[in-house]
C-alpha positions in Angstrom: 33.8 37.1 -15.6 36.6 35.5 -17.1 35.2 31.9 -16.6 31.6 32.7 -18.3 32.4 30.7 -21.5 33.8 27.9 -19.3 30.6 27.7 -17.2 28.8 28.1 -20.6 30.5 24.8 -21.6 29.5 23.1 -18.2 26.0 24.0 -18.6 25.6 22.5 -22.1 27.1 19.2 -21.5 25.7 18.8 -17.7 21.9 18.0 -18.7 22.9 15.4 -21.3 25.4 13.8 -19.2 23.0 13.7 -16.1 19.9 12.6 -18.0 22.0 10.3 -20.0 23.4 8.4 -17.0 19.5 7.6 -16.2 18.0 4.1 -16.9 15.3 5.8 -19.3 18.0 7.7 -21.3 21.1 5.8 -20.9 23.8 6.8 -23.3 27.0 5.4 -22.3 26.8 2.1 -24.0 29.1 3.2 -26.8 31.5 5.9 -25.4 34.4 5.1 -27.5 32.3 5.5 -30.8 30.7 8.8 -29.5 34.3 10.0 -28.7 35.5 9.2 -32.2 32.4 10.7 -33.8 33.0 13.9 -31.8 36.7 14.0 -32.3 37.2 13.4 -35.9 35.0 16.2 -37.3 36.3 18.5 -34.7 39.9 18.4 -36.4 39.2 20.4 -39.4 36.9 22.8 -37.5 39.6 23.5 -34.9 42.2 24.0 -37.6 39.9 26.4 -39.4 39.1 28.1 -36.0 42.6 28.4 -35.1 43.7 29.9 -38.4 41.0 32.6 -38.6 40.6 33.7 -34.9 41.8 37.2 -34.9 40.4 37.9 -38.3 36.7 36.1 -38.8 36.0 36.1 -35.1 37.5 37.3 -31.8 37.2 36.0 -28.3 36.3 38.7 -25.7 39.1 38.6 -23.0 36.4 39.4 -20.2 34.7 36.1 -20.7 37.5 33.7 -21.1 40.2 32.3 -18.9 43.2 33.2 -21.0 44.4 29.4 -21.2 45.1 28.9 -25.0 46.0 25.9 -27.2 46.9 26.3 -30.6 45.9 30.0 -30.5 42.3 29.1 -29.3 40.8 29.7 -25.7 40.6 26.1 -23.9 36.8 27.2 -23.7 36.5 27.2 -27.4 38.0 23.7 -27.8 35.6 22.4 -25.1 32.8 23.9 -27.3 33.5 21.1 -30.1 33.0 18.6 -27.3 30.1 19.7 -25.1 28.1 20.9 -28.1 28.4 17.6 -30.2 28.0 15.7 -27.1 24.5 17.2 -26.1 23.3 17.0 -29.9 24.2 13.2 -30.1 22.4 12.8 -27.0 19.5 14.5 -28.6 20.0 12.5 -31.7 20.0 9.0 -29.7 16.8 10.1 -27.8 15.0 10.8 -31.2 15.9 7.4 -32.8 14.8 5.5 -29.7 11.3 7.2 -29.9 10.5 7.4 -33.6 10.7 5.0 -36.2 12.7 5.8 -39.4 10.8 6.8 -42.5 12.3 7.7 -45.5 11.6 10.7 -47.5 12.6 11.4 -51.2 15.1 14.4 -50.7 17.7 13.4 -53.7 16.8 16.7 -55.1 18.4 18.2 -51.9 21.3 16.1 -52.1 21.9 17.4 -55.7 21.3 20.9 -54.8 23.9 20.9 -52.0 26.5 20.1 -54.4 26.1 23.6 -55.4 27.3 24.6 -52.0 30.7 24.1 -53.0 31.0 26.4 -56.1 28.9 29.0 -54.0 31.4 28.6 -51.3 34.2 29.2 -53.5 32.7 32.2 -55.2 31.9 34.1 -51.8 35.7 33.0 -50.6 37.0 34.6 -53.9 35.2 37.9 -53.2 36.5 38.4 -49.5 33.4 36.7 -47.8 35.7 34.0 -46.5 33.4 33.0 -43.5 30.6 32.6 -45.7 32.6 30.5 -48.3 34.0 28.1 -45.6 30.7 27.5 -44.3 29.1 26.6 -47.6 32.0 24.5 -48.3 31.6 22.5 -45.1 27.8 22.1 -45.8 28.9 20.4 -49.1 31.5 18.4 -47.1 28.9 17.2 -44.6 26.6 16.1 -47.6 29.5 14.4 -49.2 30.4 12.6 -45.8 26.4 11.3 -45.2 26.7 10.2 -48.9 30.0 8.4 -48.6 29.3 6.5 -45.4 26.0 5.5 -46.7 24.3 6.8 -43.6 21.7 8.7 -45.7 20.5 11.0 -42.7 19.2 13.6 -45.6 16.6 10.9 -46.5 15.4 10.3 -42.9 12.4 12.3 -41.8 13.8 12.4 -38.1 16.7 14.2 -39.2 14.8 17.1 -40.0 13.2 17.3 -36.5 16.8 17.1 -35.4 17.9 19.8 -37.5 15.2 21.8 -36.3 16.2 21.5 -32.7 19.7 22.3 -33.8 18.5 25.7 -35.0 16.7 26.2 -31.8 19.8 25.3 -29.9 21.7 27.9 -31.8 19.3 30.5 -31.6 19.6 30.0 -27.7 23.4 29.1 -27.2 24.9 31.0 -29.9 22.4 33.7 -29.1 23.8 34.1 -25.9 27.5 34.0 -27.0 26.8 36.6 -29.5 24.6 38.8 -27.3 27.2 39.0 -24.2 29.3 39.2 -26.5 31.7 36.1 -25.8 32.6 36.3 -29.4 32.6 39.0 -31.8 32.9 39.0 -35.6 34.8 40.5 -38.3 31.9 41.6 -40.5 34.2 42.0 -43.7 34.4 38.4 -44.0 30.6 37.5 -44.0 27.3 38.8 -45.3 26.8 40.6 -42.0 23.2 39.3 -42.1 22.0 38.5 -38.6 19.3 36.6 -37.0 18.9 38.5 -33.9 22.8 38.7 -32.9 23.6 35.5 -34.7 25.6 35.7 -38.2 23.5 33.6 -40.6 26.7 31.7 -41.2 26.9 30.3 -37.6 23.7 28.3 -38.6 25.5 26.6 -41.6 28.6 26.3 -39.3 26.7 24.4 -36.5 24.7 22.2 -39.0 27.7 21.1 -40.7 29.6 20.1 -37.7 26.7 18.3 -36.0 25.6 16.4 -39.3 29.2 15.1 -39.8 29.2 14.1 -35.7 25.9 12.3 -36.4 26.8 10.5 -39.6 29.9 9.3 -38.1 28.2 8.1 -35.0 25.4 6.3 -36.9 28.1 4.8 -39.3 30.2 3.6 -36.3 27.2 2.1 -34.3 25.9 0.3 -37.5 29.4 -1.1 -38.5 29.6 -2.7 -35.0 25.9 -4.1 -35.0 25.0 -1.7 -32.3 21.3 -1.2 -31.4 19.3 1.8 -32.1 21.0 2.9 -35.2 17.8 2.8 -37.6 
């Protein structure tokens, strides 16, 4: 079905959009900040996506409309809006219902610096998807530190990461099982969790970590509520 990927995006965003409009879960107080937090991190990911489509991965013409922008199906571009929106909604619900508790994860901050040289190594031996995902994990860690959002030191963030992994298993699992997306195995480790390349988990975490760091930064900068 040519509109299957489009329907997938509608399903992803419809729940958060509906519940986020209810009084108990209202999320539309800061739409501009949320939009910025979604769009800015999407830019390098979309450029990466456009450059490697046809090599690192392919989009099955059976499941996309055929409408393209910068070499990408329109549905893939929408993915970088619908999924971050759903996850920022999830983060907002978490921080409303759980108090911040700091955890000492400085060792992890330092360990994640090694993601860059590891990424460069894998890129140099032809595992470019692996190398880029590790490099973007390094970048997400750097953004979190530079903006002083320090999500890495917030216990709630690890529950959030667990939910991201679960969402990845469900949604990426669907996209790779159909398959809406197929992969060039030469560019990755070709280690899969069910049907999902392990790199997809790092890809998603790095994107959503950047979205969430920027969202928290923008709310804090403007003195908005519910940023702790």
